[in-house]
C-alpha positions in Angstrom: 1.5 -17.6 -1.2 1.0 -15.4 1.7 -2.4 -16.3 3.8 -3.8 -13.2 5.3 -7.6 -12.0 7.1 -8.8 -13.2 10.5 -6.6 -14.8 12.7 -3.5 -14.1 10.3 -2.4 -11.2 11.9 1.4 -10.1 11.1 2.6 -9.9 15.3 6.0 -10.1 14.8 8.5 -7.7 13.0 9.1 -9.0 9.7 11.0 -8.2 6.5 9.6 -9.5 2.7 12.8 -9.9 0.5 12.8 -9.8 -3.3 12.7 -13.4 -4.5 12.4 -12.8 -7.7 8.9 -13.7 -8.1 5.7 -11.7 -6.6 4.2 -12.2 -3.1 0.6 -13.5 -3.7 -1.5 -12.1 -1.1 -4.9 -14.0 -0.2 -7.2 -14.0 2.6 -8.4 -17.3 4.5 -11.1 -15.6 6.1 -12.2 -12.4 6.8 -10.7 -9.6 4.2 -8.2 -7.5 6.6 -4.9 -8.5 7.5 -4.0 -6.6 10.6 -0.2 -5.5 11.1 0.7 -5.1 14.8 4.6 -5.1 14.3 7.2 -3.6 11.9 6.8 -4.6 8.4 9.7 -3.8 6.0 9.2 -4.5 2.3 12.6 -4.2 0.4 13.2 -2.9 -3.2 12.0 -5.0 -5.7 9.2 -6.7 -4.1 5.8 -7.1 -6.1 2.9 -7.9 -4.1 -0.2 -9.4 -5.7 -3.5 -8.8 -3.9 -6.8 -10.6 -3.6 -9.8 -8.8 -4.3 -11.1 -7.0 -1.5 -8.2 -7.5 0.5 -6.8 -4.9 2.9 -3.8 -4.6 5.3 -4.4 -2.8 8.2 -1.3 -1.1 10.5 -2.6 -0.8 13.9 -1.5 -1.4 17.7 2.0 -0.5 17.2 2.2 -2.2 13.8 4.2 -0.2 10.7 4.9 -0.5 7.0 8.2 1.0 5.7 8.6 0.4 1.9 11.5 2.0 0.7 12.5 1.0 -3.3 15.0 2.1 -5.5 14.9 4.1 -8.8 16.2 0.4 -10.5 14.3 -1.6 -8.2 10.6 -0.5 -7.0 8.5 -2.0 -4.9 4.5 -2.6 -6.3 1.6 -3.5 -4.9 -1.4 -4.1 -7.2 -4.7 -6.0 -7.6 -4.2 -9.6 -8.5 -7.3 -9.2 -10.6 -10.1 -7.2 -9.2 -9.7 -3.9 -7.2 -8.4 -4.5 -3.4 -9.4 -2.3 -0.1 -5.7 -0.7 0.3 -3.6 0.2 3.1 -4.9 1.2 6.2 -2.7 3.2 9.2 -4.7 3.6 12.6 -2.6 5.5 15.1 0.8 4.3 13.4 3.2 5.0 11.1 4.7 4.3 7.5 7.4 5.6 5.0 7.3 5.0 1.4 9.9 5.9 -1.7 10.1 4.5 -5.4 6.5 2.6 -4.6 3.7 2.1 -6.9 0.5 1.4 -4.7 -2.2 0.6 -7.3 -5.8 -0.7 -7.7 -6.7 0.3 -4.2 -10.2 1.4 -2.2 -12.5 -0.9 -3.5 -14.5 -0.8 -0.2 -14.5 1.5 3.0 -12.7 0.8 6.0 -14.7 0.7 9.3 -15.6 4.0 9.8 -13.6 5.6 6.9 -15.7 8.6 5.0 -14.3 7.8 1.2 -12.6 4.9 -0.3 -8.6 5.5 -0.7 -5.7 3.5 -1.6 -4.1 4.3 1.8 -6.3 5.9 4.4 -4.8 7.2 7.1 -6.6 7.5 11.0 -6.0 8.7 14.0 -8.6 7.2 17.0 -6.6 7.5 20.1 -3.4 9.0 18.9 -1.4 10.0 15.9 -1.5 8.7 12.3 1.6 9.8 10.2 2.5 8.4 6.5 5.8 9.7 5.1 5.8 9.7 0.9 9.0 10.9 -0.2 10.6 10.7 -3.5 8.8 9.0 -6.2 5.4 7.3 -5.1 2.3 6.8 -7.0 -1.2 5.9 -5.8 -4.0 4.9 -8.0 -7.4 3.0 -7.7 -10.3 4.5 -5.9 -11.4 8.2 -6.1 -8.8 9.3 -3.8 -4.9 8.4 -3.4 -5.3 9.2 0.6 -8.2 9.2 2.6 -7.8 11.0 5.7 -10.5 10.6 8.7 -10.7 11.8 12.2 -7.5 12.6 14.6 -4.6 14.1 13.8 -3.9 12.3 10.8 -0.8 13.2 8.5 0.6 12.6 5.5 4.0 14.0 4.9 5.1 14.3 1.0 1.5 13.8 -0.2 1.5 12.0 -3.7 -1.3 13.4 -6.2 -5.1 12.8 -5.3 -6.1 13.5 -1.5 -9.1 13.7 0.2 -10.0 16.1 3.4 -13.2 15.2 4.8 -15.5 18.4 5.4 -15.3 19.9 7.4 -11.7 20.1 7.8 -11.4 20.8 11.3 -10.2 17.6 12.8 -6.7 16.7 11.3 -3.5 18.4 9.6 -3.0 17.1 6.4 -1.3 18.0 3.4 -2.7 19.0 0.5 -1.9 17.4 -3.3 0.8 18.8 -4.8 0.4 21.4 -8.1 0.5 19.2 -11.6 
């Protein structure tokens, strides 16, 4: 069990290893866990999110989740939908990852719910999707907001807020 939420930020670099059982994330108070350091998720890790939980990389935080074809990384709701992943002026890298059931609620200034939200307020937010990444859940796999919000190698559904004048984003690949 991993306690998250207000006051439960990840403030030091950490690696979550495949222990053979899922990580159950639940919040003690509040529904958003802030990650302000480098968080690495190892191949084979399964993360089960509490309903409404969100994980926000900000203030120098980042998430790297690089699985393998044989040992994918899975992030999904334990029961009801969770908020998803938020990248505010930070970075992320994903490969051989399934991020499912996200986008249950809006992130503060976000215009549309997305399983992954990429937003830049005072800098640049860049998230790399390489290889085989699946996003499911809300109306959008990825939601962009203001500033230089960039997804490299977009998987499936992408939301670009109108008018598209503040961000440089990729488009959903052809099916």
